[in-house]
Backbone as JSON Lines, residues from 0, in Angstrom:
{"i":0,"aa":"M","n":[49.03,-83.4,-23.54],"ca":[48.58,-82.65,-22.4],"c":[47.45,-83.43,-21.73]}
{"i":1,"aa":"K","n":[47.55,-83.56,-20.41],"ca":[46.52,-84.24,-19.64],"c":[46.01,-83.27,-18.57]}
{"i":2,"aa":"L","n":[44.72,-82.98,-18.61],"ca":[44.12,-82.12,-17.6],"c":[44.05,-82.87,-16.28]}
{"i":3,"aa":"L","n":[44.43,-82.21,-15.19],"ca":[44.41,-82.81,-13.86],"c":[43.28,-82.26,-13.0]}
{"i":4,"aa":"S","n":[43.14,-80.94,-13.0],"ca":[42.08,-80.31,-12.21],"c":[41.8,-78.92,-12.76]}
{"i":5,"aa":"A","n":[40.66,-78.39,-12.36],"ca":[40.3,-77.02,-12.75],"c":[39.43,-76.41,-11.67]}
{"i":6,"aa":"H","n":[39.59,-75.12,-11.49],"ca":[38.77,-74.37,-10.54],"c":[38.21,-73.16,-11.28]}
{"i":7,"aa":"F","n":[36.89,-72.97,-11.17],"ca":[36.2,-71.9,-11.88],"c":[35.59,-70.96,-10.86]}
{"i":8,"aa":"Q","n":[35.88,-69.68,-11.02],"ca":[35.37,-68.68,-10.09],"c":[34.69,-67.57,-10.89]}
{"i":9,"aa":"N","n":[33.37,-67.49,-10.75],"ca":[32.55,-66.44,-11.38],"c":[32.57,-66.47,-12.9]}
{"i":10,"aa":"F","n":[32.75,-67.65,-13.49],"ca":[32.65,-67.78,-14.94],"c":[31.22,-68.2,-15.26]}
{"i":11,"aa":"R","n":[30.42,-67.23,-15.65],"ca":[28.99,-67.42,-15.93],"c":[28.31,-68.12,-14.75]}
{"i":12,"aa":"L","n":[27.75,-69.3,-14.91],"ca":[27.06,-69.91,-13.76],"c":[27.98,-70.76,-12.91]}
{"i":13,"aa":"L","n":[29.24,-70.85,-13.25],"ca":[30.22,-71.59,-12.44],"c":[30.85,-70.61,-11.44]}
{"i":14,"aa":"Q","n":[30.15,-70.37,-10.34],"ca":[30.6,-69.35,-9.4],"c":[31.74,-69.81,-8.51]}
{"i":15,"aa":"D","n":[31.74,-71.08,-8.15],"ca":[32.84,-71.63,-7.35],"c":[32.79,-73.14,-7.51]}
{"i":16,"aa":"L","n":[33.45,-73.64,-8.53],"ca":[33.41,-75.06,-8.84],"c":[34.82,-75.58,-9.03]}
{"i":17,"aa":"E","n":[35.11,-76.71,-8.42],"ca":[36.39,-77.39,-8.64],"c":[36.09,-78.76,-9.21]}
{"i":18,"aa":"I","n":[36.85,-79.16,-10.21],"ca":[36.67,-80.47,-10.82],"c":[38.03,-81.16,-10.89]}
{"i":19,"aa":"Q","n":[38.03,-82.45,-10.56],"ca":[39.23,-83.28,-10.67],"c":[39.04,-84.19,-11.87]}
{"i":20,"aa":"F","n":[39.98,-84.19,-12.78],"ca":[39.9,-85.06,-13.95],"c":[40.53,-86.41,-13.61]}
{"i":21,"aa":"S","n":[40.1,-87.43,-14.31],"ca":[40.63,-88.77,-14.05],"c":[42.12,-88.82,-14.36]}
{"i":22,"aa":"T","n":[42.88,-89.4,-13.45],"ca":[44.3,-89.64,-13.68],"c":[44.6,-91.14,-13.6]}
{"i":23,"aa":"D","n":[43.55,-91.94,-13.51],"ca":[43.67,-93.39,-13.46],"c":[44.21,-93.9,-14.8]}
{"i":24,"aa":"P","n":[45.29,-94.7,-14.79],"ca":[45.86,-95.16,-16.06],"c":[44.94,-96.09,-16.84]}
{"i":25,"aa":"V","n":[43.99,-96.74,-16.17],"ca":[43.07,-97.64,-16.86],"c":[41.8,-96.9,-17.27]}
{"i":26,"aa":"R","n":[41.25,-96.12,-16.37],"ca":[40.04,-95.35,-16.64],"c":[40.43,-93.87,-16.77]}
{"i":27,"aa":"H","n":[41.01,-93.54,-17.9],"ca":[41.62,-92.23,-18.07],"c":[40.72,-91.19,-18.73]}
{"i":28,"aa":"L","n":[39.43,-91.47,-18.83],"ca":[38.5,-90.56,-19.47],"c":[37.59,-89.94,-18.42]}
{"i":29,"aa":"T","n":[37.42,-88.64,-18.49],"ca":[36.48,-87.94,-17.62],"c":[35.27,-87.56,-18.47]}
{"i":30,"aa":"V","n":[34.1,-87.96,-18.05],"ca":[32.86,-87.62,-18.74],"c":[32.07,-86.71,-17.82]}
{"i":31,"aa":"V","n":[31.63,-85.59,-18.36],"ca":[30.79,-84.67,-17.61],"c":[29.36,-84.87,-18.12]}
{"i":32,"aa":"R","n":[28.52,-85.36,-17.25],"ca":[27.15,-85.68,-17.63],"c":[26.22,-85.06,-16.59]}
{"i":33,"aa":"A","n":[25.24,-84.29,-17.06],"ca":[24.3,-83.65,-16.14],"c":[23.07,-83.19,-16.93]}
{"i":34,"aa":"A","n":[22.08,-82.73,-16.22],"ca":[20.85,-82.24,-16.83],"c":[21.14,-81.0,-17.69]}
{"i":35,"aa":"N","n":[20.23,-80.72,-18.59],"ca":[20.35,-79.53,-19.43],"c":[20.38,-78.26,-18.58]}
{"i":36,"aa":"E","n":[21.1,-77.26,-19.08],"ca":[21.19,-75.95,-18.44],"c":[21.85,-75.98,-17.07]}
{"i":37,"aa":"T","n":[22.79,-76.92,-16.86],"ca":[23.47,-76.98,-15.56],"c":[24.94,-76.6,-15.64]}
{"i":38,"aa":"G","n":[25.45,-76.28,-16.84],"ca":[26.8,-75.75,-16.94],"c":[27.82,-76.6,-17.68]}
{"i":39,"aa":"K","n":[27.4,-77.66,-18.36],"ca":[28.37,-78.51,-19.08],"c":[29.08,-77.74,-20.18]}
{"i":40,"aa":"T","n":[28.32,-77.04,-21.01],"ca":[28.93,-76.26,-22.09],"c":[29.7,-75.08,-21.52]}
{"i":41,"aa":"T","n":[29.23,-74.51,-20.44],"ca":[29.94,-73.41,-19.78],"c":[31.29,-73.88,-19.27]}
{"i":42,"aa":"L","n":[31.33,-75.08,-18.7],"ca":[32.59,-75.66,-18.23],"c":[33.57,-75.81,-19.4]}
{"i":43,"aa":"L","n":[33.07,-76.3,-20.51],"ca":[33.89,-76.45,-21.72],"c":[34.41,-75.09,-22.19]}
{"i":44,"aa":"M","n":[33.53,-74.1,-22.22],"ca":[33.92,-72.76,-22.66],"c":[34.95,-72.15,-21.71]}
{"i":45,"aa":"A","n":[34.78,-72.39,-20.4],"ca":[35.72,-71.84,-19.41],"c":[37.11,-72.46,-19.57]}
{"i":46,"aa":"L","n":[37.17,-73.76,-19.83],"ca":[38.47,-74.41,-20.06],"c":[39.15,-73.83,-21.3]}
{"i":47,"aa":"Q","n":[38.39,-73.65,-22.36],"ca":[38.96,-73.09,-23.58],"c":[39.41,-71.65,-23.37]}
{"i":48,"aa":"W","n":[38.62,-70.88,-22.63],"ca":[39.0,-69.49,-22.35],"c":[40.3,-69.46,-21.54]}
{"i":49,"aa":"A","n":[40.41,-70.37,-20.55],"ca":[41.63,-70.42,-19.74],"c":[42.85,-70.65,-20.62]}
{"i":50,"aa":"L","n":[42.75,-71.56,-21.55],"ca":[43.89,-71.92,-22.41],"c":[44.15,-70.91,-23.52]}
{"i":51,"aa":"Y","n":[43.09,-70.36,-24.11],"ca":[43.25,-69.55,-25.33],"c":[42.79,-68.11,-25.22]}
{"i":52,"aa":"G","n":[42.21,-67.72,-24.1],"ca":[41.74,-66.35,-23.96],"c":[40.49,-66.09,-24.77]}
{"i":53,"aa":"D","n":[40.25,-64.82,-25.07],"ca":[39.02,-64.41,-25.74],"c":[38.86,-65.03,-27.13]}
{"i":54,"aa":"Q","n":[39.94,-65.47,-27.75],"ca":[39.84,-66.11,-29.07],"c":[38.94,-67.34,-29.03]}
{"i":55,"aa":"A","n":[38.83,-67.99,-27.88],"ca":[38.03,-69.21,-27.75],"c":[36.56,-68.92,-27.5]}
{"i":56,"aa":"L","n":[36.21,-67.68,-27.22],"ca":[34.83,-67.33,-26.93],"c":[34.07,-67.03,-28.22]}
{"i":57,"aa":"P","n":[32.74,-67.15,-28.19],"ca":[31.95,-66.76,-29.36],"c":[32.26,-65.32,-29.75]}
{"i":58,"aa":"D","n":[32.4,-65.07,-31.04],"ca":[32.74,-63.74,-31.56],"c":[33.98,-63.15,-30.9]}
{"i":59,"aa":"K","n":[34.92,-64.03,-30.52],"ca":[36.17,-63.64,-29.86],"c":[35.92,-62.8,-28.61]}
{"i":60,"aa":"G","n":[34.81,-63.11,-27.95],"ca":[34.48,-62.46,-26.69],"c":[33.7,-61.18,-26.8]}
{"i":61,"aa":"E","n":[33.54,-60.66,-28.01],"ca":[32.82,-59.41,-28.21],"c":[31.36,-59.58,-27.81]}
{"i":62,"aa":"G","n":[30.94,-58.88,-26.75],"ca":[29.56,-58.95,-26.28],"c":[29.23,-60.22,-25.5]}
{"i":63,"aa":"Y","n":[30.24,-61.02,-25.19],"ca":[30.02,-62.27,-24.47],"c":[30.33,-62.06,-22.99]}
{"i":64,"aa":"R","n":[29.31,-62.07,-22.17],"ca":[29.44,-61.83,-20.75],"c":[30.09,-63.04,-20.07]}
{"i":65,"aa":"L","n":[31.05,-62.8,-19.18],"ca":[31.66,-63.88,-18.4],"c":[31.08,-63.97,-16.99]}
{"i":66,"aa":"H","n":[30.76,-62.87,-16.38],"ca":[30.31,-62.87,-14.98],"c":[28.95,-63.55,-14.84]}
{"i":67,"aa":"P","n":[28.64,-64.05,-13.63],"ca":[27.33,-64.67,-13.39],"c":[26.2,-63.66,-13.56]}
{"i":68,"aa":"I","n":[25.16,-64.07,-14.25],"ca":[24.01,-63.18,-14.49],"c":[23.33,-62.78,-13.18]}
{"i":69,"aa":"D","n":[23.44,-63.65,-12.17],"ca":[22.8,-63.37,-10.89],"c":[23.79,-62.82,-9.86]}
{"i":70,"aa":"W","n":[24.81,-62.1,-10.33],"ca":[25.81,-61.54,-9.44],"c":[25.15,-60.65,-8.4]}
{"i":71,"aa":"D","n":[25.49,-60.83,-7.15],"ca":[24.97,-60.05,-6.04],"c":[25.77,-58.75,-5.97]}
{"i":72,"aa":"S","n":[25.14,-57.65,-6.36],"ca":[25.86,-56.37,-6.43],"c":[26.3,-55.87,-5.06]}
{"i":73,"aa":"S","n":[25.78,-56.46,-3.97],"ca":[26.28,-56.07,-2.64],"c":[27.73,-56.53,-2.45]}
{"i":74,"aa":"K","n":[28.19,-57.47,-3.29],"ca":[29.59,-57.91,-3.25],"c":[30.5,-56.94,-3.99]}
{"i":75,"aa":"G","n":[29.9,-55.98,-4.67],"ca":[30.67,-54.99,-5.42],"c":[30.26,-54.98,-6.87]}
{"i":76,"aa":"R","n":[30.65,-53.93,-7.55],"ca":[30.31,-53.78,-8.97],"c":[31.39,-54.33,-9.89]}
{"i":77,"aa":"T","n":[32.5,-54.73,-9.3],"ca":[33.57,-55.34,-10.09],"c":[33.58,-56.84,-9.77]}
{"i":78,"aa":"V","n":[33.39,-57.65,-10.82],"ca":[33.3,-59.09,-10.65],"c":[34.62,-59.73,-11.11]}
{"i":79,"aa":"P","n":[35.35,-60.37,-10.19],"ca":[36.56,-61.08,-10.61],"c":[36.18,-62.41,-11.26]}
{"i":80,"aa":"V","n":[36.79,-62.71,-12.38],"ca":[36.57,-63.97,-13.09],"c":[37.92,-64.67,-13.18]}
{"i":81,"aa":"V","n":[38.0,-65.89,-12.64],"ca":[39.29,-66.6,-12.6],"c":[39.05,-68.07,-12.94]}
{"i":82,"aa":"V","n":[39.88,-68.59,-13.84],"ca":[39.88,-70.03,-14.13],"c":[41.32,-70.51,-13.94]}
{"i":83,"aa":"T","n":[41.46,-71.54,-13.1],"ca":[42.76,-72.14,-12.84],"c":[42.73,-73.58,-13.34]}
{"i":84,"aa":"V","n":[43.73,-73.95,-14.11],"ca":[43.79,-75.31,-14.67],"c":[45.17,-75.89,-14.36]}
{"i":85,"aa":"E","n":[45.18,-77.1,-13.81],"ca":[46.45,-77.82,-13.63],"c":[46.48,-78.94,-14.65]}
{"i":86,"aa":"F","n":[47.63,-79.09,-15.29],"ca":[47.77,-80.12,-16.32],"c":[49.18,-80.67,-16.32]}
{"i":87,"aa":"E","n":[49.33,-81.8,-16.99],"ca":[50.62,-82.48,-17.09],"c":[50.95,-82.68,-18.57]}
{"i":88,"aa":"V","n":[52.21,-82.51,-18.88],"ca":[52.71,-82.76,-20.23],"c":[53.76,-83.85,-20.13]}
{"i":89,"aa":"V","n":[53.64,-84.85,-20.99],"ca":[54.63,-85.93,-21.03],"c":[55.41,-85.79,-22.33]}
{"i":90,"aa":"K","n":[56.71,-85.74,-22.21],"ca":[57.59,-85.67,-23.38],"c":[58.36,-86.98,-23.47]}
{"i":91,"aa":"Y","n":[58.47,-87.5,-24.68],"ca":[59.18,-88.75,-24.91],"c":[60.46,-88.48,-25.67]}
{"i":92,"aa":"N","n":[61.55,-89.07,-25.2],"ca":[62.86,-88.92,-25.83],"c":[63.47,-90.29,-26.05]}
{"i":93,"aa":"R","n":[64.12,-90.46,-27.19],"ca":[64.84,-91.7,-27.45],"c":[66.3,-91.46,-27.13]}
{"i":94,"aa":"I","n":[66.78,-92.19,-26.13],"ca":[68.17,-92.06,-25.69],"c":[68.81,-93.43,-25.78]}
{"i":95,"aa":"A","n":[69.83,-93.52,-26.6],"ca":[70.56,-94.79,-26.79],"c":[69.6,-95.95,-27.09]}
{"i":96,"aa":"G","n":[68.61,-95.68,-27.98],"ca":[67.69,-96.73,-28.39],"c":[66.57,-97.01,-27.41]}
{"i":97,"aa":"T","n":[66.54,-96.33,-26.3],"ca":[65.51,-96.53,-25.29],"c":[64.63,-95.28,-25.21]}
{"i":98,"aa":"V","n":[63.32,-95.5,-25.17],"ca":[62.39,-94.37,-25.05],"c":[62.2,-94.07,-23.56]}
{"i":99,"aa":"Q","n":[62.45,-92.81,-23.23],"ca":[62.26,-92.36,-21.85],"c":[61.27,-91.21,-21.85]}
{"i":100,"aa":"D","n":[60.47,-91.16,-20.8],"ca":[59.53,-90.05,-20.72],"c":[59.9,-89.13,-19.57]}
{"i":101,"aa":"S","n":[59.51,-87.88,-19.74],"ca":[59.67,-86.9,-18.67],"c":[58.33,-86.21,-18.5]}
{"i":102,"aa":"R","n":[57.91,-86.07,-17.26],"ca":[56.61,-85.48,-16.95],"c":[56.8,-84.09,-16.33]}
{"i":103,"aa":"H","n":[55.99,-83.18,-16.8],"ca":[56.05,-81.8,-16.32],"c":[54.64,-81.35,-15.96]}
{"i":104,"aa":"R","n":[54.48,-80.8,-14.76],"ca":[53.18,-80.31,-14.3],"c":[53.16,-78.79,-14.34]}
{"i":105,"aa":"Y","n":[51.98,-78.27,-14.67],"ca":[51.81,-76.83,-14.81],"c":[50.51,-76.37,-14.16]}
{"i":106,"aa":"R","n":[50.5,-75.11,-13.76],"ca":[49.28,-74.45,-13.3],"c":[49.1,-73.2,-14.14]}
{"i":107,"aa":"L","n":[47.96,-73.11,-14.77],"ca":[47.6,-71.97,-15.61],"c":[46.5,-71.19,-14.9]}
{"i":108,"aa":"I","n":[46.67,-69.89,-14.79],"ca":[45.64,-69.04,-14.18],"c":[45.32,-67.92,-15.15]}
{"i":109,"aa":"R","n":[44.08,-67.9,-15.61],"ca":[43.63,-66.78,-16.46],"c":[42.58,-66.02,-15.66]}
{"i":110,"aa":"S","n":[42.73,-64.71,-15.62],"ca":[41.82,-63.89,-14.84],"c":[41.48,-62.61,-15.58]}
{"i":111,"aa":"T","n":[40.35,-62.07,-15.21],"ca":[39.91,-60.77,-15.7],"c":[38.91,-60.24,-14.68]}
{"i":112,"aa":"S","n":[38.33,-59.12,-14.97],"ca":[37.22,-58.62,-14.15],"c":[36.25,-57.93,-15.09]}
{"i":113,"aa":"E","n":[35.0,-57.91,-14.67],"ca":[33.98,-57.19,-15.42],"c":[33.34,-56.18,-14.49]}
{"i":114,"aa":"D","n":[33.32,-54.92,-14.94],"ca":[32.71,-53.84,-14.17],"c":[31.27,-53.67,-14.61]}
{"i":115,"aa":"L","n":[30.37,-53.67,-13.63],"ca":[28.94,-53.6,-13.9],"c":[28.4,-52.21,-13.66]}
{"i":116,"aa":"T","n":[27.59,-51.75,-14.61],"ca":[26.87,-50.49,-14.47],"c":[25.45,-50.75,-14.92]}
{"i":117,"aa":"G","n":[24.54,-50.94,-13.96],"ca":[23.17,-51.32,-14.31],"c":[23.19,-52.69,-14.98]}
{"i":118,"aa":"V","n":[22.66,-52.77,-16.19],"ca":[22.68,-54.04,-16.93],"c":[23.88,-54.11,-17.88]}
{"i":119,"aa":"A","n":[24.61,-53.02,-18.01],"ca":[25.79,-53.0,-18.88],"c":[27.02,-53.48,-18.11]}
{"i":120,"aa":"W","n":[28.02,-53.94,-18.86],"ca":[29.26,-54.4,-18.25],"c":[30.41,-54.12,-19.21]}
{"i":121,"aa":"R","n":[31.6,-54.04,-18.63],"ca":[32.81,-53.84,-19.43],"c":[33.91,-54.73,-18.87]}
{"i":122,"aa":"R","n":[34.55,-55.5,-19.74],"ca":[35.57,-56.45,-19.32],"c":[36.96,-55.85,-19.48]}
{"i":123,"aa":"A","n":[37.77,-56.06,-18.46],"ca":[39.19,-55.68,-18.53],"c":[39.93,-56.74,-19.35]}
{"i":124,"aa":"P","n":[41.07,-56.4,-19.94],"ca":[41.85,-57.42,-20.64],"c":[42.24,-58.55,-19.68]}
{"i":125,"aa":"S","n":[42.27,-59.76,-20.19],"ca":[42.61,-60.88,-19.32],"c":[44.11,-60.94,-19.07]}
{"i":126,"aa":"N","n":[44.44,-61.55,-17.96],"ca":[45.82,-61.75,-17.55],"c":[46.04,-63.25,-17.44]}
{"i":127,"aa":"V","n":[47.12,-63.76,-18.01],"ca":[47.39,-65.19,-17.93],"c":[48.76,-65.41,-17.32]}
{"i":128,"aa":"K","n":[48.8,-66.38,-16.4],"ca":[50.07,-66.77,-15.78],"c":[50.19,-68.27,-15.88]}
{"i":129,"aa":"L","n":[51.39,-68.74,-16.16],"ca":[51.67,-70.16,-16.26],"c":[52.85,-70.47,-15.34]}
{"i":130,"aa":"F","n":[52.66,-71.47,-14.48],"ca":[53.68,-71.86,-13.53],"c":[54.09,-73.31,-13.78]}
{"i":131,"aa":"A","n":[55.39,-73.57,-13.79],"ca":[55.89,-74.94,-13.78],"c":[55.9,-75.37,-12.32]}
{"i":132,"aa":"L","n":[55.28,-76.51,-12.05],"ca":[55.18,-76.99,-10.67],"c":[56.27,-78.03,-10.41]}
{"i":133,"aa":"K","n":[57.04,-77.78,-9.4],"ca":[58.12,-78.68,-9.0],"c":[57.92,-79.07,-7.55]}
{"i":134,"aa":"E","n":[58.67,-80.04,-7.09],"ca":[58.57,-80.45,-5.68],"c":[58.9,-79.3,-4.74]}
{"i":135,"aa":"R","n":[59.76,-78.41,-5.15],"ca":[60.2,-77.32,-4.29],"c":[59.47,-76.01,-4.55]}
{"i":136,"aa":"G","n":[58.34,-76.05,-5.29],"ca":[57.6,-74.82,-5.52],"c":[57.21,-74.64,-6.97]}
{"i":137,"aa":"A","n":[56.86,-73.42,-7.3],"ca":[56.39,-73.09,-8.64],"c":[57.27,-72.01,-9.25]}
{"i":138,"aa":"T","n":[57.5,-72.13,-10.56],"ca":[58.29,-71.16,-11.28],"c":[57.44,-70.54,-12.37]}
{"i":139,"aa":"L","n":[57.38,-69.21,-12.4],"ca":[56.61,-68.5,-13.41],"c":[57.29,-68.65,-14.77]}
{"i":140,"aa":"I","n":[56.5,-68.96,-15.78],"ca":[57.02,-69.15,-17.14],"c":[56.72,-67.91,-17.96]}
{"i":141,"aa":"D","n":[57.75,-67.39,-18.64],"ca":[57.56,-66.29,-19.57],"c":[56.82,-66.79,-20.8]}
{"i":142,"aa":"S","n":[56.09,-65.94,-21.46],"ca":[55.36,-66.26,-22.69],"c":[54.43,-67.46,-22.53]}
{"i":143,"aa":"P","n":[53.46,-67.39,-21.61],"ca":[52.59,-68.54,-21.38],"c":[51.77,-68.94,-22.61]}
{"i":144,"aa":"D","n":[51.3,-67.96,-23.39],"ca":[50.51,-68.3,-24.58],"c":[51.32,-69.11,-25.57]}
{"i":145,"aa":"S","n":[52.58,-68.77,-25.71],"ca":[53.47,-69.51,-26.61],"c":[53.7,-70.94,-26.12]}
{"i":146,"aa":"A","n":[53.88,-71.09,-24.82],"ca":[54.09,-72.43,-24.25],"c":[52.85,-73.3,-24.42]}
{"i":147,"aa":"I","n":[51.67,-72.72,-24.24],"ca":[50.43,-73.47,-24.43],"c":[50.26,-73.85,-25.88]}
{"i":148,"aa":"D","n":[50.54,-72.92,-26.77],"ca":[50.41,-73.19,-28.21],"c":[51.32,-74.32,-28.66]}
{"i":149,"aa":"D","n":[52.48,-74.47,-28.03],"ca":[53.38,-75.58,-28.36],"c":[52.74,-76.92,-28.05]}
{"i":150,"aa":"E","n":[51.98,-77.0,-26.97],"ca":[51.38,-78.26,-26.52],"c":[50.01,-78.51,-27.12]}
{"i":151,"aa":"L","n":[49.21,-77.47,-27.26],"ca":[47.85,-77.62,-27.75],"c":[47.5,-76.4,-28.61]}
{"i":152,"aa":"P","n":[47.9,-76.44,-29.89],"ca":[47.67,-75.29,-30.76],"c":[46.18,-74.95,-30.89]}
{"i":153,"aa":"L","n":[45.9,-73.68,-31.07],"ca":[44.52,-73.21,-31.22],"c":[43.8,-73.96,-32.34]}
{"i":154,"aa":"E","n":[44.51,-74.33,-33.38],"ca":[43.89,-75.03,-34.52],"c":[43.34,-76.4,-34.11]}
{"i":155,"aa":"L","n":[43.85,-76.98,-33.03],"ca":[43.4,-78.29,-32.58],"c":[42.37,-78.21,-31.45]}
{"i":156,"aa":"R","n":[41.98,-77.0,-31.08],"ca":[41.05,-76.81,-29.97],"c":[39.77,-77.62,-30.14]}
{"i":157,"aa":"E","n":[39.16,-77.56,-31.28],"ca":[37.88,-78.26,-31.52],"c":[38.06,-79.78,-31.53]}
{"i":158,"aa":"V","n":[39.26,-80.26,-31.77],"ca":[39.51,-81.7,-31.75],"c":[39.53,-82.21,-30.3]}
{"i":159,"aa":"F","n":[40.14,-81.45,-29.41],"ca":[40.3,-81.89,-28.03],"c":[39.16,-81.47,-27.12]}
{"i":160,"aa":"F","n":[38.42,-80.44,-27.48],"ca":[37.32,-79.97,-26.66],"c":[36.04,-80.04,-27.48]}
{"i":161,"aa":"T","n":[35.15,-80.93,-27.1],"ca":[33.88,-81.08,-27.8],"c":[32.76,-81.23,-26.78]}
{"i":162,"aa":"D","n":[31.58,-80.73,-27.14],"ca":[30.46,-80.84,-26.21],"c":[29.63,-82.1,-26.45]}
{"i":163,"aa":"G","n":[30.02,-82.93,-27.39],"ca":[29.38,-84.22,-27.6],"c":[28.08,-84.18,-28.35]}
{"i":164,"aa":"D","n":[27.6,-83.0,-28.73],"ca":[26.33,-82.93,-29.49],"c":[26.55,-83.24,-30.95]}
């Protein structure tokens, strides 16, 4: 699985951020480097939440706020939280002694909302959609969690996502 891009909307301090990951075949590593308290770990947590849901959050999301702490209540008491990730999967097949690859692009959208009452909040269950992207449009995939688990099992999450500390 190769991450291509991600868009974060109202995930903690990532209120509206889009990031493009390197797709250069020579320089294929994306490094996120910034000052302390600017959202690097939040970005990592948001990517994991997009792929794995509340299981990827501390204490499986219990008591873990997703909405921005500085949410402007004039925008409403319901805060939409959305993370969209585009990625590519390459599959290799041996056909008549020759290795051939096939590339498949996907868009994953995980969303929820948190309802605010004073300083308290309550999160709705998250909704996840996975689309196969083709030249002629997008096709919704049934069982998105199962499809993700085939490519990047939850057990390997810590191997592929690290904060570098």
